[in-house]
C-alpha positions, 0 to 999 in steps of 0.5 A: 510542515506547518504544525511542528507538534506533528513532527516528533510523531512522524519521526519514528515512522520515517525511520521505519520507512527508511529501514523497510525501503532500504531492505526492499530495494536491496532485495529487489536489486540483489534478486533482479535477475531471478525475479525477471526470469520467474516473471517472464519464464513462460514467454515463448522464445521467438527465433527468426528463420529468415529475413521475412519472418523478422516482419513479425518476430521483431515486433513480437520480441519487442512486445514481449520485452516491454511486457516483461519490463512492465511485469518486473516494474509492477513486481518491484513496486509491489515489493516496496508497498509490501515493505511499507506495509510491514513498517506500517504494522510496527509504526501503527501506535504512532500513526494512531496518535498522529491521526488523533492529533490531526483530527484535533487540529482540523476539527477543532475538537477532541476525537472520540476516545475512551478514558485517558491516562497511561493505561488508556494509552497502552490500550490504544496502542495495542488496539492500533497494532491489532487493527493494523495487523488485522488489515495486513492479514486481510490484504495478505489473505487476498494477495497471496492466492492471487500471487500463487496463481501467477506462480503456478500458472505463469501466463496468468501473471498477465491478469494477476499483476493488474489484480494485485495492483487494483487490490493495493489501490483498494487497500491503501485508503482503507488502511490509512483512513482506518485510524480515524474510522476505528475511533468511530467504532467502524467495523471492517464491514462498515469501513468496506461500505464507506470505501465503496460509497466514496469510491472515486475519492478513495481510489484517487487517494489509493493511486496517489498513495501508491505513487508516493510509496514507489517514487524514490525520495517521496516514499521516505516521507510516505507513511506519516503523510499518508496517515495525515491524508487518510485522516483528512479523507475520513473527516471530509467524507460523510461518516456513514452511508446508508 
């Protein structure tokens, strides 16, 4: 908010966030019924045959209802995060410039980069788009099999939903810190080791980022704010771990 020079770079990602979230919310609301039935179709249908059986059927039905609500809310939240991931790919060239400008403001020096000029700007934009797409495909390569397992074996959703949540917490700091780390020529393996070496800070950032993506109102500002936060995370942690 203090650095007005960052506002213009945040505007386009903000508009993309609004569009992506609007589409995701519309889809979740429109298909809420089928989505809930898909998530809970494996649950047993408990029926009380007498007043005595209500002693266990009643609590069991309440437990299943709470579990179904938790699964639905988790799936809805993951839909919002997925929508923002798509918007992230489209906004990645703007995010790369925003991260570079944040680094310049915080570190008091130019970030590591190659030649300047229109050609270099286009190459940087293409690199940012390519790397963001690579990260999204890597995330999808892990998330799709986990989601497919939950779809093919419905009771497995008890495990696959938390697994997808944990994977998302792992992915978010990797994604938003990568704009800064890419300029330091980190390979994907380097970034994975960096993430694990700073696991408490990284997963704390991932949890905050996840909340920012799913809380109404906050998620409209999420992308540019998380790019700034991810850049600060990369700058404030040691650059490489042995």
